[in-house]
N, CA, C and O atoms as CSV, one atom per row, in Angstrom:
chain,resi,resn,atom,element,x,y,z
A,1,MET,N,N,19.743,1.436,-2.577
A,1,MET,CA,C,18.432,1.928,-2.924
A,1,MET,C,C,17.424,1.420,-1.892
A,1,MET,O,O,17.523,0.287,-1.422
A,2,GLN,N,N,16.480,2.247,-1.553
A,2,GLN,CA,C,15.459,1.922,-0.569
A,2,GLN,C,C,14.088,2.055,-1.220
A,2,GLN,O,O,13.829,3.009,-1.954
A,3,ILE,N,N,13.208,1.084,-0.945
A,3,ILE,CA,C,11.836,1.138,-1.458
A,3,ILE,C,C,10.953,1.785,-0.397
A,3,ILE,O,O,10.919,1.343,0.751
A,4,VAL,N,N,10.236,2.845,-0.797
A,4,VAL,CA,C,9.352,3.573,0.104
A,4,VAL,C,C,7.910,3.307,-0.316
A,4,VAL,O,O,7.570,3.388,-1.496
A,5,VAL,N,N,7.072,2.989,0.661
A,5,VAL,CA,C,5.655,2.701,0.411
A,5,VAL,C,C,4.862,3.997,0.522
A,5,VAL,O,O,4.937,4.689,1.537
A,6,ARG,N,N,4.110,4.322,-0.509
A,6,ARG,CA,C,3.296,5.542,-0.544
A,6,ARG,C,C,1.796,5.239,-0.441
A,6,ARG,O,O,0.969,5.982,-0.969
A,7,LEU,N,N,1.460,4.157,0.235
A,7,LEU,CA,C,0.059,3.758,0.372
A,7,LEU,C,C,-0.756,4.829,1.080
A,7,LEU,O,O,-1.903,5.074,0.706
A,8,ASP,N,N,-0.188,5.472,2.094
A,8,ASP,CA,C,-0.913,6.508,2.824
A,8,ASP,C,C,-1.301,7.670,1.921
A,8,ASP,O,O,-2.376,8.252,2.069
A,9,VAL,N,N,-0.413,8.006,0.981
A,9,VAL,CA,C,-0.691,9.089,0.044
A,9,VAL,C,C,-1.867,8.716,-0.870
A,9,VAL,O,O,-2.767,9.524,-1.099
A,10,MET,N,N,-1.846,7.488,-1.383
A,10,MET,CA,C,-2.916,7.055,-2.290
A,10,MET,C,C,-4.245,6.931,-1.552
A,10,MET,O,O,-5.291,7.265,-2.109
A,11,LEU,N,N,-4.221,6.460,-0.317
A,11,LEU,CA,C,-5.460,6.400,0.462
A,11,LEU,C,C,-6.041,7.798,0.668
A,11,LEU,O,O,-7.252,7.990,0.563
A,12,ALA,N,N,-5.191,8.761,0.956
A,12,ALA,CA,C,-5.651,10.142,1.137
A,12,ALA,C,C,-6.241,10.694,-0.161
A,12,ALA,O,O,-7.270,11.369,-0.140
A,13,ARG,N,N,-5.596,10.410,-1.276
A,13,ARG,CA,C,-6.111,10.886,-2.577
A,13,ARG,C,C,-7.470,10.289,-2.888
A,13,ARG,O,O,-8.327,10.948,-3.477
A,14,ARG,N,N,-7.666,9.043,-2.492
A,14,ARG,CA,C,-8.939,8.356,-2.766
A,14,ARG,C,C,-9.958,8.579,-1.654
A,14,ARG,O,O,-11.082,8.081,-1.724
A,15,LYS,N,N,-9.552,9.342,-0.609
A,15,LYS,CA,C,-10.425,9.605,0.538
A,15,LYS,C,C,-10.981,8.298,1.113
A,15,LYS,O,O,-12.181,8.149,1.339
A,16,MET,N,N,-10.054,7.358,1.340
A,16,MET,CA,C,-10.424,6.050,1.849
A,16,MET,C,C,-9.661,5.790,3.148
A,16,MET,O,O,-8.490,6.146,3.278
A,17,LYS,N,N,-10.331,5.177,4.084
A,17,LYS,CA,C,-9.721,4.813,5.356
A,17,LYS,C,C,-9.036,3.447,5.230
A,17,LYS,O,O,-9.404,2.627,4.389
A,18,SER,N,N,-8.047,3.225,6.072
A,18,SER,CA,C,-7.336,1.943,6.086
A,18,SER,C,C,-8.296,0.783,6.330
A,18,SER,O,O,-8.162,-0.285,5.733
A,19,ARG,N,N,-9.257,1.006,7.209
A,19,ARG,CA,C,-10.234,-0.045,7.534
A,19,ARG,C,C,-11.015,-0.467,6.302
A,19,ARG,O,O,-11.221,-1.659,6.073
A,20,GLU,N,N,-11.452,0.501,5.508
A,20,GLU,CA,C,-12.211,0.174,4.298
A,20,GLU,C,C,-11.350,-0.604,3.308
A,20,GLU,O,O,-11.808,-1.585,2.722
A,21,LEU,N,N,-10.110,-0.171,3.122
A,21,LEU,CA,C,-9.211,-0.880,2.219
A,21,LEU,C,C,-9.000,-2.317,2.698
A,21,LEU,O,O,-9.062,-3.256,1.905
A,22,ALA,N,N,-8.756,-2.481,3.979
A,22,ALA,CA,C,-8.539,-3.822,4.544
A,22,ALA,C,C,-9.731,-4.731,4.277
A,22,ALA,O,O,-9.560,-5.883,3.877
A,23,GLU,N,N,-10.928,-4.221,4.495
A,23,GLU,CA,C,-12.139,-5.012,4.265
A,23,GLU,C,C,-12.279,-5.390,2.796
A,23,GLU,O,O,-12.649,-6.519,2.474
A,24,ARG,N,N,-11.985,-4.449,1.908
A,24,ARG,CA,C,-12.182,-4.687,0.472
A,24,ARG,C,C,-11.139,-5.609,-0.141
A,24,ARG,O,O,-11.415,-6.267,-1.144
A,25,ILE,N,N,-9.936,-5.670,0.446
A,25,ILE,CA,C,-8.914,-6.549,-0.127
A,25,ILE,C,C,-8.729,-7.833,0.668
A,25,ILE,O,O,-8.006,-8.731,0.236
A,26,GLY,N,N,-9.378,-7.928,1.829
A,26,GLY,CA,C,-9.361,-9.172,2.579
A,26,GLY,C,C,-8.128,-9.406,3.433
A,26,GLY,O,O,-7.711,-10.550,3.615
A,27,ILE,N,N,-7.535,-8.331,3.964
A,27,ILE,CA,C,-6.446,-8.489,4.931
A,27,ILE,C,C,-6.802,-7.689,6.179
A,27,ILE,O,O,-7.738,-6.889,6.173
A,28,SER,N,N,-6.048,-7.914,7.239
A,28,SER,CA,C,-6.366,-7.219,8.484
A,28,SER,C,C,-5.972,-5.745,8.404
A,28,SER,O,O,-5.088,-5.353,7.641
A,29,GLU,N,N,-6.652,-4.951,9.210
A,29,GLU,CA,C,-6.327,-3.521,9.275
A,29,GLU,C,C,-4.905,-3.323,9.800
A,29,GLU,O,O,-4.221,-2.374,9.418
A,30,GLN,N,N,-4.468,-4.222,10.675
A,30,GLN,CA,C,-3.101,-4.151,11.199
A,30,GLN,C,C,-2.086,-4.339,10.077
A,30,GLN,O,O,-1.067,-3.649,10.052
A,31,ASN,N,N,-2.342,-5.257,9.150
A,31,ASN,CA,C,-1.427,-5.462,8.028
A,31,ASN,C,C,-1.401,-4.252,7.100
A,31,ASN,O,O,-0.349,-3.916,6.556
A,32,VAL,N,N,-2.531,-3.600,6.914
A,32,VAL,CA,C,-2.558,-2.368,6.121
A,32,VAL,C,C,-1.718,-1.303,6.812
A,32,VAL,O,O,-0.977,-0.568,6.158
A,33,SER,N,N,-1.833,-1.223,8.127
A,33,SER,CA,C,-1.052,-0.257,8.886
A,33,SER,C,C,0.444,-0.524,8.740
A,33,SER,O,O,1.231,0.408,8.573
A,34,LEU,N,N,0.831,-1.783,8.803
A,34,LEU,CA,C,2.239,-2.145,8.628
A,34,LEU,C,C,2.730,-1.780,7.227
A,34,LEU,O,O,3.854,-1.306,7.062
A,35,LEU,N,N,1.881,-2.002,6.220
A,35,LEU,CA,C,2.240,-1.619,4.855
A,35,LEU,C,C,2.432,-0.115,4.744
A,35,LEU,O,O,3.407,0.355,4.157
A,36,LYS,N,N,1.493,0.638,5.314
A,36,LYS,CA,C,1.569,2.101,5.258
A,36,LYS,C,C,2.842,2.629,5.896
A,36,LYS,O,O,3.434,3.593,5.411
A,37,SER,N,N,3.258,1.999,6.980
A,37,SER,CA,C,4.432,2.481,7.701
A,37,SER,C,C,5.731,1.994,7.073
A,37,SER,O,O,6.808,2.460,7.444
A,38,GLY,N,N,5.644,1.067,6.132
A,38,GLY,CA,C,6.840,0.548,5.493
A,38,GLY,C,C,7.580,-0.467,6.345
A,38,GLY,O,O,8.747,-0.761,6.085
A,39,LYS,N,N,6.920,-1.005,7.355
A,39,LYS,CA,C,7.565,-1.945,8.273
A,39,LYS,C,C,7.410,-3.391,7.832
A,39,LYS,O,O,7.428,-4.295,8.667
A,40,VAL,N,N,7.260,-3.622,6.552
A,40,VAL,CA,C,7.149,-4.982,6.024
A,40,VAL,C,C,8.376,-5.283,5.172
A,40,VAL,O,O,8.991,-4.385,4.596
A,41,LYS,N,N,8.714,-6.552,5.107
A,41,LYS,CA,C,9.866,-6.979,4.304
A,41,LYS,C,C,9.461,-7.316,2.869
A,41,LYS,O,O,10.301,-7.358,1.971
A,42,GLY,N,N,8.162,-7.554,2.664
A,42,GLY,CA,C,7.695,-7.919,1.330
A,42,GLY,C,C,6.185,-7.849,1.263
A,42,GLY,O,O,5.503,-7.667,2.272
A,43,ILE,N,N,5.678,-7.998,0.048
A,43,ILE,CA,C,4.237,-8.005,-0.187
A,43,ILE,C,C,3.965,-8.978,-1.322
A,43,ILE,O,O,4.710,-9.019,-2.301
A,44,ARG,N,N,2.916,-9.748,-1.195
A,44,ARG,CA,C,2.537,-10.679,-2.248
A,44,ARG,C,C,2.015,-9.886,-3.438
A,44,ARG,O,O,1.334,-8.872,-3.283
A,45,PHE,N,N,2.349,-10.372,-4.628
A,45,PHE,CA,C,1.855,-9.711,-5.830
A,45,PHE,C,C,0.334,-9.732,-5.870
A,45,PHE,O,O,-0.282,-8.788,-6.365
A,46,GLU,N,N,-0.274,-10.783,-5.364
A,46,GLU,CA,C,-1.734,-10.883,-5.324
A,46,GLU,C,C,-2.325,-9.760,-4.473
A,46,GLU,O,O,-3.318,-9.142,-4.856
A,47,THR,N,N,-1.710,-9.499,-3.316
A,47,THR,CA,C,-2.173,-8.430,-2.433
A,47,THR,C,C,-1.964,-7.074,-3.089
A,47,THR,O,O,-2.845,-6.215,-3.045
A,48,LEU,N,N,-0.804,-6.883,-3.693
A,48,LEU,CA,C,-0.512,-5.630,-4.388
A,48,LEU,C,C,-1.513,-5.393,-5.512
A,48,LEU,O,O,-1.981,-4.269,-5.699
A,49,ALA,N,N,-1.842,-6.437,-6.257
A,49,ALA,CA,C,-2.804,-6.324,-7.354
A,49,ALA,C,C,-4.190,-5.939,-6.817
A,49,ALA,O,O,-4.878,-5.117,-7.422
A,50,ARG,N,N,-4.599,-6.523,-5.694
A,50,ARG,CA,C,-5.913,-6.184,-5.121
A,50,ARG,C,C,-5.941,-4.742,-4.636
A,50,ARG,O,O,-6.934,-4.039,-4.824
A,51,ILE,N,N,-4.842,-4.300,-4.007
A,51,ILE,CA,C,-4.768,-2.907,-3.562
A,51,ILE,C,C,-4.893,-1.979,-4.761
A,51,ILE,O,O,-5.646,-1.006,-4.719
A,52,CYS,N,N,-4.157,-2.275,-5.830
A,52,CYS,CA,C,-4.201,-1.434,-7.031
A,52,CYS,C,C,-5.591,-1.431,-7.658
A,52,CYS,O,O,-6.052,-0.401,-8.150
A,53,GLU,N,N,-6.253,-2.575,-7.639
A,53,GLU,CA,C,-7.607,-2.659,-8.203
A,53,GLU,C,C,-8.574,-1.778,-7.415
A,53,GLU,O,O,-9.347,-1.020,-8.001
A,54,VAL,N,N,-8.530,-1.879,-6.083
A,54,VAL,CA,C,-9.443,-1.112,-5.229
A,54,VAL,C,C,-9.151,0.380,-5.332
A,54,VAL,O,O,-10.074,1.190,-5.408
A,55,LEU,N,N,-7.859,0.749,-5.334
A,55,LEU,CA,C,-7.490,2.165,-5.359
A,55,LEU,C,C,-7.387,2.730,-6.780
A,55,LEU,O,O,-7.123,3.916,-6.975
A,56,GLN,N,N,-7.601,1.850,-7.765
A,56,GLN,CA,C,-7.528,2.256,-9.178
A,56,GLN,C,C,-6.214,2.976,-9.471
A,56,GLN,O,O,-6.192,4.124,-9.915
A,57,CYS,N,N,-5.118,2.259,-9.208
A,57,CYS,CA,C,-3.796,2.824,-9.429
A,57,CYS,C,C,-2.849,1.746,-9.943
A,57,CYS,O,O,-3.248,0.595,-10.118
A,58,GLN,N,N,-1.622,2.113,-10.180
A,58,GLN,CA,C,-0.571,1.205,-10.621
A,58,GLN,C,C,0.390,0.953,-9.455
A,58,GLN,O,O,0.475,1.775,-8.543
A,59,PRO,N,N,1.119,-0.178,-9.472
A,59,PRO,CA,C,2.087,-0.439,-8.401
A,59,PRO,C,C,3.086,0.717,-8.207
A,59,PRO,O,O,3.495,1.000,-7.081
A,60,GLY,N,N,3.464,1.360,-9.272
A,60,GLY,CA,C,4.398,2.483,-9.178
A,60,GLY,C,C,3.829,3.683,-8.444
A,60,GLY,O,O,4.579,4.554,-8.005
A,61,ASP,N,N,2.508,3.738,-8.304
A,61,ASP,CA,C,1.885,4.810,-7.524
A,61,ASP,C,C,2.031,4.548,-6.025
A,61,ASP,O,O,1.931,5.467,-5.212
A,62,LEU,N,N,2.271,3.275,-5.668
A,62,LEU,CA,C,2.350,2.878,-4.268
A,62,LEU,C,C,3.779,2.676,-3.774
A,62,LEU,O,O,4.057,2.828,-2.584
A,63,LEU,N,N,4.685,2.334,-4.691
A,63,LEU,CA,C,6.056,2.018,-4.321
A,63,LEU,C,C,7.011,2.941,-5.066
A,63,LEU,O,O,6.849,3.188,-6.261
A,64,GLU,N,N,7.994,3.441,-4.354
A,64,GLU,CA,C,8.955,4.368,-4.946
A,64,GLU,C,C,10.354,3.993,-4.486
A,64,GLU,O,O,10.572,3.716,-3.307
A,65,ALA,N,N,11.295,3.983,-5.411
A,65,ALA,CA,C,12.696,3.699,-5.069
A,65,ALA,C,C,13.415,5.010,-4.791
A,65,ALA,O,O,13.388,5.936,-5.602
A,66,GLU,N,N,14.058,5.073,-3.632
A,66,GLU,CA,C,14.831,6.264,-3.263
A,66,GLU,C,C,16.282,5.858,-3.053
A,66,GLU,O,O,16.553,4.815,-2.458
A,67,PRO,N,N,17.216,6.670,-3.535
A,67,PRO,CA,C,18.628,6.338,-3.321
A,67,PRO,C,C,18.980,6.386,-1.831
A,67,PRO,O,O,18.479,7.229,-1.087
A,68,THR,N,N,19.832,5.484,-1.422
A,68,THR,CA,C,20.305,5.456,-0.040
A,68,THR,C,C,21.529,6.357,0.055
A,68,THR,O,O,22.434,6.273,-0.775
A,69,LEU,N,N,21.555,7.204,1.050
A,69,LEU,CA,C,22.691,8.141,1.199
A,69,LEU,C,C,23.837,7.508,1.910
A,69,LEU,O,O,24.866,8.151,2.119
């Protein structure tokens, strides 16, 4: 099973730029970019909670499990 990050989709739905999200949750824009691309090995629950608070969503809206072929 593979975890896919759907942060880019939620940002588009909220009409928010990565820069704005980074400023509001207190991480660098580069780290937001890495999250969006799925090039991270993990995420702190605190960071995930802040993202969900700002985007008014649930963790399941940002992360999706896909079967590995």
